[in-house]
C-alpha positions in Angstrom: 3.3 -24.7 21.2 1.7 -22.7 18.4 2.6 -19.1 17.8 -0.2 -16.5 17.7 1.9 -14.2 15.4 0.6 -13.5 11.9 2.7 -14.8 9.0 5.0 -12.3 7.4 4.0 -10.7 4.1 6.4 -9.2 1.7 4.8 -6.7 -0.7 6.9 -6.5 -3.9 4.8 -3.9 -5.7 1.6 -2.0 -5.9 -0.5 -1.4 -9.0 -3.4 0.9 -8.7 -5.7 2.6 -11.2 -8.9 4.7 -10.7 -8.6 4.4 -6.9 -9.7 7.3 -4.7 -7.8 10.3 -6.0 -5.5 8.5 -8.3 -6.2 9.8 -11.8 -3.4 7.9 -13.6 -2.3 4.3 -13.3 0.3 3.9 -10.6 3.0 1.2 -10.1 5.3 1.3 -7.1 8.1 -1.3 -6.7 9.1 -1.8 -3.1 12.1 -4.1 -3.7 14.7 -4.2 -6.5 14.7 -7.9 -7.0 13.5 -11.0 -5.2 16.8 -11.3 -3.2 16.6 -7.8 -1.8 16.1 -7.3 1.9 12.9 -5.6 3.0 13.2 -1.8 3.6 11.2 1.3 4.2 9.3 3.6 2.0 8.9 7.3 2.6 6.0 9.1 0.8 6.6 12.9 0.4 4.5 15.3 -1.5 2.2 18.3 -1.4 -1.3 18.1 -0.1 -3.7 16.5 -2.6 -1.0 14.6 -4.5 -2.2 11.1 -3.6 -0.1 10.0 -0.6 -3.2 8.8 1.4 -4.6 7.2 -1.7 -1.5 5.0 -2.0 -1.7 3.9 1.7 -5.5 3.3 1.2 -4.7 1.1 -1.9 -2.3 -0.9 0.2 -4.8 -1.4 2.9 -7.5 -2.3 0.4 -5.2 -4.9 -1.2 -4.4 -6.5 2.1 -7.7 -6.3 4.0 -10.3 -5.9 1.2 -11.5 -2.6 2.8 -10.3 0.8 3.9 -11.2 2.0 7.4 -10.2 5.7 7.6 -12.3 8.6 8.6 -16.1 8.6 7.9 -16.1 7.5 4.3 -15.0 3.8 4.4 -14.7 1.8 1.2 
């Protein structure tokens, strides 16, 4: 019997530059090393600091598009 579940993906890091509101190059590491267990990430910041741009960059990297609001990429 085959499973209909999608394969698991582990995102080790995100590199983004000139994406949406990001004005400087950004690198986020999500795991300390290849043997670390997956965890959670909490994005905190004032309005307009790029939290949504980070999530959009992740979605773009995984899906090749961003579907949020009226202005889709």
